[in-house]
C-alpha positions, 0 to 999 in steps of 0.5 A, spaced: 456 509 522 458 513 516 457 510 509 462 505 507 465 505 500 469 500 496 475 503 493 477 499 486 482 502 482 482 500 474 486 494 474 485 492 481 478 489 479 480 482 480 482 483 487 475 485 489 472 480 484 476 474 485 480 474 491 474 478 494 477 484 498 477 491 497 483 495 495 481 500 500 475 502 504 473 509 504 469 511 511 467 519 511 474 522 510 478 516 512 481 511 507 483 504 510 488 501 504 489 494 504 496 491 504 499 493 497 504 488 494 509 489 488 505 486 483 502 489 476 495 489 474 496 483 470 497 480 478 504 478 476 510 479 481 515 485 479 522 483 480 528 485 482 527 488 490 527 495 489 522 495 483 518 490 487 518 496 493 517 501 488 511 497 485 508 496 492 508 504 493 505 505 486 499 501 487 498 504 494 499 511 490 494 509 485 489 506 490 489 513 494 488 517 488 482 513 486 479 515 493 481 522 492 487 522 496 494 523 495 501 520 499 500 527 503 494 524 506 497 518 509 497 518 517 499 511 518 503 506 514 504 499 516 509 495 512 510 487 512 517 485 510 520 478 509 527 480 510 528 486 515 535 487 512 531 490 506 529 496 511 535 500 508 533 499 501 525 500 503 527 507 507 530 509 501 524 508 496 519 510 502 523 517 502 521 518 495 514 518 496 514 521 503 518 527 502 515 532 507 512 534 514 509 531 517 511 524 516 506 518 517 506 514 523 510 507 521 510 500 524 515 495 520 513 488 521 517 482 519 513 476 516 515 469 514 511 469 507 506 474 504 500 473 500 502 465 501 506 466 495 514 466 495 518 472 492 514 477 495 518 481 500 514 487 502 506 489 503 504 496 505 498 498 508 496 505 510 490 509 513 489 516 510 485 522 512 482 527 507 482 534 509 474 536 511 
């Protein structure tokens, strides 16, 4: 098996140290990004809805960049939504981050609650593959 490397961007150390998971794990040229939510580096929920979605994408982008990747390297995107009626807004924001071909595969899933806390509306999980 390839060597595994935890990817921990600056400001996300508490996720690894206190909550005990890696924001991402890099295995060879593949990066598995844990679900990113709309919270800032102080672990505070961002509101309103659009700002929370933007923050989740910014967190994803930060994790990818720390791993040496970009949004263009994402091949698979899984999103969890507490209200699927937010999909049009989510897709508008998503399209700001994924604006060139080929677009990643995408699965959207409805979820009752995210992170065990009320207020979170989106979680974004991704797999990225770096060019060899």
